[in-house]
N, C-alpha and C positions, 0 to 999 in steps of 0.2 A: 840603549838596542838593548842588553842585559835585565832591567824591568817587564820591556816585552817579552821577552824566550818565558822568562819565570812564571808572568801572569800566563800566558800562554798554556806550560805545560801544567799549571795547578788547573786551568782546564779544564784543563785535556780528562786530569786525574779526578777532578771529581767530577766529569759526565762518567768516564767510567764508574770510581766509584758507587751515582746512584743507578748507572747501566746492572750494575752487578748488582746489587739490591733489589731494587725493581725484580729484576730475572727471577733469582730469591726468592724475589715474596710470593713472585705468583709461584715460581717450583711447590712452594713451601704451601700453598693456595690449593695449585692445583691437587696435591696428594695428601692434604688434609680432607677434602672434597671426596677422595676414596675409600673412608674410615669412615666408622659411622660414629666417629661426635666430631664432625665436624670446628665447632667453634673450639671446642676442648684442647684436642686436636692443633687448631692452630693459636692457640692462645700462647699454648707450652711453649710449641717450637719459635715460636715470634717472640716469648719474652726471657729464650735463652741468651744469653751474651754468644756462647759458640755456636749459634745458628748455623747450622752446616746449609750449602747449595746442594746438597743429595736425600732422596731417600734414605741409603744405605746413615746416616748422619740422623741425618730423623730419627730415627728407631733407636738409635744407643742415647738422643736425647731422650727422648720419652722412656726408655727400659731404665736411663740415669732417676728420670723423672719419678716413674713408678717406686725404686731402689728407695728411696726419698722416704718418697709419701709410706709407705710396707710400713717403714724403722722407725713414722712419725703415728704410722694407727702399732704396733707392737711395744710402741712406749705407753701410751694409748692403754693397752688392755690391761701389762702388767701393772699399772697405775690404778685400774681397777681391780684387777686378782687383792693386789694390796686390801684393797678397803674392800670386799665383798663377806660377808653373811653367810650370803647359800650357800653352803659345800658344791649341790649340782650348778650352779651358777658356777662357783670356780671350777668346778674342772670343765664346761665347756669353755670359757675363757681364755684357758690351760689345751683346752684341745687347738684353737683359733693363735694362740700364741705359738706354740711347736707347726702348727704351719705358715704362717713368716719365717720363724727365724729360718728356717731351706730358703725360703725366696729369699730371705735378703743376702746372706753369705757365699748362695754355692747361684745355687737356679738362676736365678737371675744375671748375674755375675759372669758367669757363662755364655748365657746365651749373650752377650754383648762382647764376651772373646770369641766364639762360634762367629756374627757377624763381619768383627774386624777379617777373622782370618776367612768371609766369606762363603761358613758355610751353615743355610741361612735353615736350611733343612733344620737343622742340631737345635738353631735357635729356634725356631715356630716351636719347635715342640717342648722344650723349653718353657715359652711360653701357656703354650696348653700344660701342661705339667702347676704351672703356676696358680694357671686357671683354678681345676682341678680341685688343687686346695683350698684356694675362696668357696669358691660352693660348695665344700666340706664341712669349713665355719658355719659357710651359712644357713645348712642342714639344719646344726645343731641344737638350732633354733627353732620352733615352731610360732606362726603368727608373725606381729612386730615387737615379739617381746623381746631380738635383739638389741642390745648397746652396740652392735656396731655393723649394722644394716648400711647404716648413711656409708661410714667408709671402706665397707667391702662391696660397697655398690661403685664406688668413683675407683675403688683400686680393680674391680673386677670390667670399668671400660675403656681405662689410662694401660690393661692387659689387650681389652679389645681390639684401642687405639693401634698396640705397638703388634697385634696377629696382620692387624689390616695393613699394615705397610710392610710389614715382612712378606706377606702373596704378591707383593707389586714388587719386589726387588724377587723373586724366588719365580714369578710369573715372567721378568728379564723384558 
């Protein structure tokens, strides 16, 4: 009798887990479809072990991923600065590094803190601020000569996804 009850309980728990996962996957897909980069959004959130079942958790995941990406880009910029011999290029790269540092250390972490406190408006402002800094970095380079164009492009996509999910939260 005990084995039957145990088996039934296991099946119920497994069913609830599968239903919860399906519900969470559906919500992630619905939310990511409202962003400008569905596949990127979906891949990041689905691959995160702490995948959240609500837009608030999803945007925190996206911003944390963005901080990791920005940190990697800053390290890349610092390596380029060490190798470059052209002083004009060095100044442009230094400007870009100075754009990434506040995003990593202050702006994006403040956005996460604001989201956790339910202050989605300030979080949205922080995302916009970070986007303006990355755009300013891009403008330092003319044409396709930027060694950061693809990295800045990905950064802007990540920020656009975060802003789109924040918009969902702001519109309630």
